[in-house]
C-alpha positions as CSV (number, residue, x, y, z in Angstrom):
1,M,0.0,0.0,0.0
2,T,1.3,3.5,-0.9
3,T,1.4,6.3,1.6
4,A,0.3,9.9,1.0
5,P,3.8,11.3,0.5
6,E,4.5,8.6,-2.1
7,K,1.3,9.4,-3.9
8,E,2.2,13.1,-4.0
9,K,5.6,12.2,-5.4
10,E,4.1,10.1,-8.1
11,Q,1.6,12.8,-9.0
12,E,4.3,15.4,-9.2
13,K,6.3,13.1,-11.4
14,E,3.4,12.5,-13.7
15,E,2.7,16.2,-13.9
16,E,6.4,16.9,-14.8
17,E,6.2,14.2,-17.5
18,E,3.1,15.8,-19.0
19,E,4.7,19.2,-19.0
20,E,7.7,17.8,-20.8
21,E,5.5,16.2,-23.4
22,K,3.7,19.5,-24.0
23,E,7.0,21.3,-24.4
24,K,8.2,18.7,-26.9
25,V,5.0,19.2,-28.9
26,K,5.4,22.9,-28.9
27,K,9.0,22.7,-30.0
28,K,8.1,20.4,-32.9
29,A,5.3,22.8,-33.9
30,K,7.8,25.7,-33.9
31,E,10.3,23.7,-36.0
32,R,7.5,22.9,-38.5
33,E,6.6,26.6,-38.7
34,K,10.2,27.6,-39.3
35,K,10.5,25.1,-42.2
36,N,7.3,26.3,-43.7
37,E,8.2,30.0,-43.6
38,K,9.0,31.5,-46.9
39,K,12.5,32.9,-47.2
40,V,12.9,36.4,-48.5
41,E,15.7,37.3,-50.9
42,V,17.4,40.6,-50.5
43,V,17.7,42.4,-53.8
44,S,20.0,45.3,-54.2
45,C,19.3,48.1,-56.7
46,D,21.8,50.6,-58.1
47,V,19.1,53.2,-58.9
48,K,19.7,56.4,-57.0
49,Q,16.6,57.6,-55.2
50,Q,15.8,61.3,-55.6
51,Y,14.4,63.4,-52.8
52,P,12.9,66.9,-53.1
53,F,15.5,68.5,-50.9
54,E,18.5,66.7,-52.2
55,G,21.6,68.8,-52.0
56,F,20.0,71.2,-49.4
57,N,20.8,70.0,-45.9
58,I,18.8,71.5,-43.1
59,D,21.9,72.9,-41.5
60,D,23.3,74.3,-44.7
61,E,22.1,77.4,-46.5
62,G,19.1,76.9,-48.6
63,P,18.4,78.1,-52.1
64,T,19.2,81.7,-51.4
65,E,18.4,83.1,-54.8
66,L,14.9,81.5,-54.7
67,M,14.3,82.8,-51.2
68,S,15.4,86.3,-52.0
69,S,13.1,86.5,-55.1
70,F,10.2,85.1,-53.0
71,S,10.8,87.7,-50.3
72,Q,10.7,90.4,-53.0
73,W,7.3,89.2,-54.2
74,I,6.0,89.4,-50.7
75,N,7.4,92.9,-50.1
76,E,5.9,94.2,-53.4
77,G,2.5,92.7,-52.6
78,L,2.6,90.2,-55.5
79,Y,2.1,87.2,-53.2
80,K,-1.1,87.6,-51.2
81,H,-2.3,84.1,-51.4
82,H,-3.5,83.8,-47.8
83,A,-4.4,87.4,-47.2
84,K,-8.2,86.9,-48.0
85,K,-8.7,83.9,-45.8
């Protein structure tokens, strides 16, 4: 006849075995998922991307000629786009 402490030890052992089985199943499932994942190829392209402010860093001077002509328009009253709003 088994005693209470022995039954507890057997129960704990069975629970540990069940947890190990569950972990094994999870690992196998993850391995299957990794095998089924599609691999992405990295493709390099030599085309240079163009940006609207290329050549004008924020810290550098901007297009001074354009800014000076624009400020002249404002001073002469030629640019009153938002004045009526």
